[in-house]
C-alpha positions in Angstrom: 25.4 30.3 5.1 23.0 33.3 5.0 25.1 35.6 2.8 26.1 33.1 0.2 24.7 34.0 -3.2 24.1 30.4 -4.2 22.4 29.6 -0.9 20.1 32.6 -1.6 19.4 31.3 -5.1 18.6 27.8 -3.8 16.3 29.3 -1.1 14.5 31.4 -3.8 15.6 34.7 -2.4 17.4 35.6 -5.6 15.6 34.9 -8.9 17.1 32.3 -11.3 16.2 30.3 -14.3 15.6 27.0 -12.6 16.5 23.8 -14.4 15.8 21.4 -11.6 15.1 21.2 -7.8 14.6 18.6 -5.2 15.3 18.4 -1.5 19.1 18.2 -2.0 20.0 19.8 -5.3 19.3 23.0 -7.2 20.2 23.5 -10.8 19.9 26.8 -12.7 21.2 28.6 -15.8 24.4 30.7 -15.5 23.7 34.4 -15.8 26.9 34.8 -17.8 26.9 31.8 -20.1 30.1 30.9 -21.9 28.4 28.3 -24.2 24.9 28.2 -25.7 23.9 25.9 -22.9 25.5 26.7 -19.5 23.9 25.8 -16.2 25.1 24.9 -12.8 24.2 22.1 -10.3 24.6 22.9 -6.6 24.0 21.2 -3.4 21.5 23.0 -1.2 23.8 22.3 1.7 26.5 24.9 1.8 29.8 23.2 1.0 32.4 25.9 0.3 34.4 23.9 -2.3 35.2 20.4 -3.5 38.4 20.6 -1.4 36.1 20.8 1.7 33.8 18.0 0.7 33.9 15.1 3.1 32.7 11.5 3.1 29.5 12.6 4.7 28.7 14.4 1.4 29.0 11.4 -0.8 25.3 11.1 -1.4 24.7 14.7 -2.5 27.9 14.7 -4.6 26.9 11.4 -6.3 23.4 12.8 -6.9 24.9 15.8 -8.6 26.9 13.7 -11.0 24.1 11.2 -11.5 21.6 13.9 -12.5 24.1 15.8 -14.8 23.5 13.5 -17.8 19.7 13.6 -17.6 19.6 17.4 -17.0 22.1 18.0 -19.8 20.0 15.9 -22.2 16.8 17.8 -21.2 18.6 21.1 -22.0 19.5 19.8 -25.5 23.0 18.4 -24.9 22.3 14.8 -26.0 25.5 14.7 -28.1 27.7 15.5 -25.2 28.7 18.2 -22.7 31.4 19.2 -20.3 31.3 19.2 -16.5 33.6 21.6 -14.6 34.1 22.1 -10.9 36.5 24.9 -10.2 38.1 24.6 -6.8 39.9 27.3 -4.9 41.8 30.3 -6.0 44.2 28.4 -8.4 41.2 26.6 -9.8 39.5 29.9 -10.5 36.5 29.4 -8.2 34.6 32.6 -8.0 31.7 31.7 -5.7 32.6 29.7 -2.6 29.7 27.3 -2.7 30.4 24.0 -4.4 29.0 24.1 -8.0 29.3 22.0 -11.1 29.1 23.8 -14.5 27.4 21.9 -17.3 28.5 23.4 -20.7 27.7 22.6 -24.3 26.0 23.5 -27.5 25.7 22.4 -31.1 29.4 22.7 -31.8 32.3 20.8 -30.2 33.9 22.5 -27.3 37.5 23.7 -27.5 40.5 22.5 -25.6 40.0 21.9 -21.9 43.0 23.9 -20.8 45.1 26.2 -22.9 48.9 25.9 -22.5 
């Protein structure tokens, strides 16, 4: 998708603070972090949201999850971290390119969802 901001970041057309890159995955620091460490892992393939992921995407989705622990540790989150995938309007997804947030820092994170 040529006008997708995350596709442009993955292609290097928009600068980012890269955490990791290979042929399938791109990880970069969030420009508006909500915790001391906040980065995202995205597939280079444009998948609009988790709701639109299909069985043909199993390998890239699995790779994103499998890399999350290693990348989190490399970013200083050896004591733990949170992964979040916002999906759709109700899930508060802002960019319609599947992305996984990795969040953490030296202090424990608060509640997952406020009531």
